[in-house]
N, C-alpha and C positions, 0 to 999 in steps of 0.2 A: 486443620483450620484452612479455609479457602483464602487464597491471596486476595488482597484488596484490589478492587477494580477502580480505575480512575478514567476520567475523560481525557482525550488527547487527540492528536492528529498524526497522520502519516502522509508525507509527500513523496510521490513516485515520479521520477523523470524517466521517460522511455525513449530510447533511440531505436530506430528500425522497428516500428510498431507491428508491421506485418509478421516479422519473425517471432515476436514475443506475445502478441495479444492473446493467443489461445492459452498459453501457460499462465499468464497473469490472471486471466479470468478464472481459470481453474483454482489457482491459489486463493484468490479473493473469495470464491464460492466456498472453499474448504474452511475459511475463517469468517464466513458471513455473519455468524452470531455476534461477532465483535463490532461489526460495522454499523454505525448509527446513521451516517450520511456519506454521500459520495458525489464528487464533481469531477468531470473529465473534460479536458481540452485537447482534442485530436489535431494533429498537424498544425502546429503554430507557425504562422507566417510562411506557409507553403514549404516548410521544412519537414523533416521526418521526426521531429521532436514532439512528443505528447506528454501531458502532465495529468496525473490523477491525484486528487486530494481526498483523503478519507478522514472522517471524524469517527473515533472509536471509543468504546467503553470497555476497557480491558485491563488486566494486570500487566506489569512490566514483562513478565515471562511470556505472556501471550503475544504482546507487541513484538518482543524479540523473536519469537518463532515466526511470526508473519513477515517481519522485515527481513529476517535472515533468508527465508525462502525466496522472497522477491529479489533481494540484493544479490543472490547467487546467479541470477539470470544475466547473460551477456547483454550489455547495453542498457541495464536498468540500475539507476541510482535511487537510494531511499534515505530519507531523514524522518525522524519522529520526535515527538515530545508528549509528555504526560503532565497533567496538572498535579500540583502538590497535594 
């Protein structure tokens, strides 16, 4: 039985974008089938903080796999939520 997919979001805060951008893009590409929408804000207020917001359609296990990989990168913080 396939796990139930639900809509949700993933918020990604990125410090030191230059060091992380390649790995982040690779991880997002690996999970591209889950991503319905994406919005990014690079270099907020002339700082080195960037934010990416994803809209996903995925199971909780799939979201956990994606957020786990992203959260393991230095300088990257991740929060997520799925609809009930």
